[in-house]
C-alpha positions in Angstrom: 73.8 180.5 117.5 77.3 182.1 117.3 77.8 185.0 115.4 79.2 183.6 112.1 76.7 181.2 112.0 74.1 183.9 112.0 76.2 185.9 109.7 76.1 182.5 107.5 72.1 182.3 107.6 72.0 185.7 106.6 74.2 185.7 103.3 74.1 182.4 101.9 70.7 182.6 100.4 71.9 185.7 98.4 75.0 184.4 97.5 73.5 181.1 96.5 71.1 183.4 94.0 73.9 184.8 92.6 75.8 181.9 91.3 78.5 181.3 94.8 78.8 178.8 97.4 80.1 179.9 100.8 82.7 178.1 102.2 83.5 179.5 105.2 82.5 182.8 107.6 85.2 183.8 110.2 85.2 186.8 112.3 87.9 187.8 114.5 91.1 190.1 115.4 91.6 192.0 118.3 92.3 195.7 117.0 90.4 196.0 114.0 88.6 192.7 113.8 88.1 191.3 110.1 84.8 189.5 108.9 86.3 187.1 106.5 84.0 185.5 104.1 85.1 182.6 101.9 83.8 182.1 98.6 83.4 180.4 95.0 81.8 179.5 91.8 80.2 176.0 91.9 82.9 175.1 89.2 85.4 176.2 91.8 86.6 179.9 90.4 86.5 183.1 91.8 87.6 186.0 89.7 88.8 189.6 91.3 85.2 190.8 90.2 83.4 187.9 91.5 85.3 188.7 94.8 84.1 192.3 94.6 80.3 191.5 93.3 79.9 189.4 96.3 81.4 192.0 98.8 79.1 194.6 97.8 76.4 192.3 98.1 77.6 191.4 101.4 78.3 194.6 102.6 74.1 195.6 101.9 72.8 192.7 103.6 74.7 193.6 106.4 74.1 197.1 106.5 70.6 196.0 107.0 71.2 193.5 109.5 73.8 195.0 111.6 74.6 191.6 113.2 78.4 193.2 114.2 78.1 196.6 116.5 81.7 197.7 116.3 83.8 198.6 113.4 85.3 196.0 111.4 86.7 195.0 108.2 85.1 192.7 105.4 87.4 190.8 103.5 86.3 188.5 100.6 88.1 186.2 99.4 88.2 182.0 97.1 89.5 179.6 99.2 92.7 179.0 97.3 94.3 175.5 96.1 95.0 174.4 99.8 91.4 174.9 100.8 89.8 174.7 104.3 87.7 171.5 104.8 84.4 172.6 106.3 81.8 170.3 105.1 81.5 166.4 105.5 81.0 166.3 101.4 84.5 167.9 101.5 86.1 165.1 102.3 84.5 162.5 100.1 85.0 165.1 97.0 88.6 165.9 97.6 89.6 162.0 98.8 92.9 160.9 97.4 94.5 164.4 98.3 96.9 164.9 101.1 95.0 167.1 104.2 96.0 168.1 107.5 92.8 167.8 110.3 92.6 168.2 113.7 90.4 167.3 116.1 88.9 169.5 119.2 89.6 166.5 121.2 91.7 163.5 121.0 90.7 160.3 119.3 92.7 157.5 120.4 95.1 159.6 122.2 95.8 162.2 118.7 94.3 165.4 117.9 96.6 165.9 114.8 96.6 164.1 111.5 98.5 164.5 108.4 97.5 162.1 105.4 95.6 161.2 102.5 92.0 161.3 102.7 90.4 158.2 102.0 86.8 159.7 102.1 83.6 159.4 104.2 82.0 156.7 106.7 78.3 157.8 107.6 80.0 161.0 109.8 83.1 159.8 109.9 86.3 161.0 108.2 89.0 158.8 107.0 92.1 159.5 106.8 95.6 157.5 106.3 98.4 158.7 108.3 101.8 156.6 107.8 99.8 153.0 106.2 97.2 153.4 109.3 93.8 154.4 108.5 92.0 156.3 111.5 88.4 157.1 111.5 87.6 160.6 112.9 83.9 161.7 113.8 83.2 164.9 111.6 81.6 166.7 114.7 85.2 166.2 116.4 87.2 168.1 113.6 87.9 171.6 114.7 90.6 172.4 111.7 90.8 171.1 108.4 92.2 171.7 104.9 94.2 170.4 102.1 98.2 170.8 101.7 99.5 172.1 98.9 101.1 169.3 97.2 102.4 168.7 93.3 99.0 166.5 92.5 96.8 169.0 94.0 98.4 171.8 91.9 98.2 169.7 88.6 94.6 169.0 89.5 93.8 172.6 90.0 95.7 173.4 86.8 94.0 170.8 85.1 90.7 172.1 86.3 89.7 168.8 87.6 89.5 169.8 91.4 86.3 171.0 92.0 84.0 171.3 95.0 81.0 170.0 96.6 77.9 171.0 94.0 80.0 171.2 91.3 78.3 169.7 88.2 79.6 168.1 84.6 78.7 171.8 82.9 80.7 173.5 85.7 83.2 171.0 85.1 83.9 171.3 81.1 83.7 175.5 81.9 86.8 174.7 84.6 88.9 172.6 81.9 88.5 175.0 79.6 90.2 177.4 81.3 87.9 180.4 80.7 88.1 181.6 84.6 91.1 182.8 86.7 91.9 181.1 90.2 92.8 183.6 92.9 94.6 182.9 95.9 93.3 183.6 99.6 95.7 186.8 99.3 93.7 188.0 96.3 90.8 189.1 98.5 88.9 192.1 98.1 88.9 194.0 101.6 86.5 196.4 102.0 86.5 199.0 105.2 82.7 198.8 107.0 81.8 202.0 108.1 81.8 203.1 111.5 79.8 201.5 114.2 78.8 202.1 117.5 78.5 199.8 120.5 
């Protein structure tokens, strides 16, 4: 199992218990590697205080489990409005919005798609590009994210853009606008302690 999958398996149960959905785990960088944890509440919100709470919880778990032997920086953030699409259900939930999708190998001679998400059929993602609907096998998708458009911003401001796992109670709270949406750059960064190989 690759490092990011192992870390996700370590931290996800605790985040769920705290009321957060784990969106993505990434690790990379040459000089000073960064471990990026992307999370949000079921209603799509993530305050600066939430980022700090998640950062403390994740730090405690990683200190015990010690999956990374070298020094690194821990960064906790929200997915932002132009969020990455990580799970198959993301494509169903955000159908109707514009997205950029890249496959790891060509599908009918093409790897890059920018168009409107139609939804899913079985294990396939449907996206319409220039009037043509493409069927992309979910396992072949390497990278995908929503595109920042006026429609996406308007839905986010109204609180109607909810991630997978959101229920009606969360939708009511989001529409009330009680929580603050933060972008990727409003992340809580915490240097991890020095580690030796």
